[in-house]
C-alpha positions as CSV (number, residue, x, y, z in Angstrom):
1,M,0.4,0.2,-0.2
2,K,3.4,2.6,1.1
3,R,3.6,2.3,-2.7
4,F,0.9,3.2,-4.3
5,G,1.2,6.3,-1.8
6,L,4.7,6.7,-3.1
7,F,3.7,6.6,-6.6
8,L,0.1,8.1,-5.8
9,I,1.6,11.4,-4.9
10,P,3.6,12.6,-7.7
11,L,1.2,11.3,-10.4
12,L,-1.0,14.1,-8.2
13,I,1.6,17.0,-7.9
14,L,2.4,16.6,-11.7
15,A,-2.2,16.4,-12.6
16,A,-1.8,20.2,-10.5
17,C,0.6,21.6,-12.9
18,G,-1.3,22.5,-16.6
19,P,-2.1,26.0,-17.6
20,K,-3.6,28.9,-15.5
21,E,-7.2,30.4,-16.2
22,N,-5.0,33.7,-17.1
23,D,-2.0,31.9,-19.4
24,P,-1.0,33.3,-22.5
25,G,-2.3,31.2,-24.3
26,P,-2.7,30.9,-28.6
27,G,-3.3,34.0,-30.0
28,G,-2.7,36.8,-27.6
29,V,-5.5,35.4,-26.1
30,T,-5.6,33.9,-21.9
31,V,-6.1,30.0,-21.5
32,G,-9.8,30.6,-20.5
33,E,-10.1,33.2,-23.4
34,A,-9.3,30.6,-25.8
35,R,-11.7,28.1,-24.5
36,A,-14.4,30.5,-24.4
37,L,-14.1,30.5,-27.6
38,D,-13.3,27.7,-28.5
39,E,-17.3,26.3,-26.7
40,A,-18.8,29.6,-28.5
41,A,-17.6,28.4,-32.0
42,E,-18.6,24.9,-30.5
43,M,-22.5,26.1,-29.7
44,L,-22.6,28.1,-32.4
45,D,-22.1,24.8,-35.4
46,S,-23.4,22.8,-33.7
47,R,-27.1,25.5,-34.0
48,T,-29.9,24.7,-37.0
49,D,-31.2,27.2,-39.3
50,P,-34.3,28.8,-38.1
51,P,-37.5,27.6,-39.9
52,P,-38.4,29.7,-42.6
53,L,-40.4,32.8,-42.4
54,P,-44.2,32.7,-43.3
55,E,-44.2,34.6,-47.1
56,A,-46.8,38.8,-46.0
57,E,-50.0,38.7,-47.8
58,P,-52.0,41.1,-48.2
59,T,-54.4,42.3,-45.7
60,G,-57.3,43.3,-47.8
61,E,-57.4,47.0,-45.5
62,A,-56.7,49.7,-47.7
63,T,-55.5,52.6,-45.8
64,P,-58.3,55.9,-46.4
65,A,-56.9,59.0,-48.5
66,Q,-56.5,62.2,-47.2
Protein backbone atom coordinates (compact mmCIF):
# COMPACT_ATOMS: atom_id res chain seq x y z
CA MET A 1 0.00 0.00 0.00
CA LYS A 2 2.92 2.35 0.66
CA ARG A 3 4.11 1.90 -2.91
CA PHE A 4 0.73 2.97 -4.21
CA GLY A 5 0.90 6.15 -2.10
CA LEU A 6 4.42 6.89 -3.30
CA PHE A 7 3.19 6.60 -6.87
CA LEU A 8 -0.03 8.56 -6.31
CA ILE A 9 1.47 11.66 -4.67
CA PRO A 10 3.80 12.63 -7.56
CA LEU A 11 1.01 11.88 -10.02
CA LEU A 12 -1.33 14.29 -8.23
CA ILE A 13 1.36 16.96 -8.07
CA LEU A 14 2.00 16.69 -11.80
CA ALA A 15 -1.72 16.78 -12.56
CA ALA A 16 -1.93 20.18 -10.85
CA CYS A 17 0.73 21.62 -13.18
CA GLY A 18 -1.63 22.41 -16.07
CA PRO A 19 -2.06 25.88 -17.56
CA LYS A 20 -3.81 28.44 -15.39
CA GLU A 21 -6.78 30.47 -16.62
CA ASN A 22 -4.72 33.64 -16.97
CA ASP A 23 -1.66 32.07 -18.65
CA PRO A 24 -1.02 33.32 -22.20
CA GLY A 25 -2.59 31.11 -24.80
CA PRO A 26 -2.83 30.99 -28.60
CA GLY A 27 -3.43 34.20 -30.52
CA GLY A 28 -2.66 36.59 -27.68
CA VAL A 29 -5.61 35.57 -25.48
CA THR A 30 -5.50 33.82 -22.14
CA VAL A 31 -6.16 30.11 -21.77
CA GLY A 32 -9.56 30.83 -20.21
CA GLU A 33 -10.52 33.17 -23.05
CA ALA A 34 -9.41 30.65 -25.66
CA ARG A 35 -11.51 27.96 -23.97
CA ALA A 36 -14.54 30.30 -23.88
CA LEU A 37 -14.08 31.14 -27.56
CA ASP A 38 -13.85 27.45 -28.46
CA GLU A 39 -17.06 26.72 -26.53
CA ALA A 40 -18.87 29.63 -28.21
CA ALA A 41 -17.73 28.49 -31.66
CA GLU A 42 -18.89 24.94 -30.91
CA MET A 43 -22.27 26.27 -29.77
CA LEU A 44 -22.68 28.35 -32.94
CA ASP A 45 -21.66 25.41 -35.14
CA SER A 46 -24.23 23.15 -33.49
CA ARG A 47 -27.13 25.56 -34.11
CA THR A 48 -29.68 24.63 -36.73
CA ASP A 49 -31.12 27.09 -39.21
CA PRO A 50 -34.32 28.77 -38.05
CA PRO A 51 -37.53 27.81 -39.87
CA PRO A 52 -38.33 30.00 -42.88
CA LEU A 53 -40.55 33.00 -42.28
CA PRO A 54 -44.07 32.83 -43.74
CA GLU A 55 -44.73 34.90 -46.84
CA ALA A 56 -46.37 38.26 -46.16
CA GLU A 57 -50.01 38.22 -47.23
CA PRO A 58 -51.99 41.37 -47.92
CA THR A 59 -54.67 41.99 -45.29
CA GLY A 60 -57.15 43.53 -47.75
CA GLU A 61 -57.39 46.72 -45.73
CA ALA A 62 -56.65 49.86 -47.67
CA THR A 63 -55.51 53.04 -46.04
CA PRO A 64 -57.96 55.90 -46.57
CA ALA A 65 -56.84 58.67 -48.92
CA GLN A 66 -56.51 62.09 -47.35
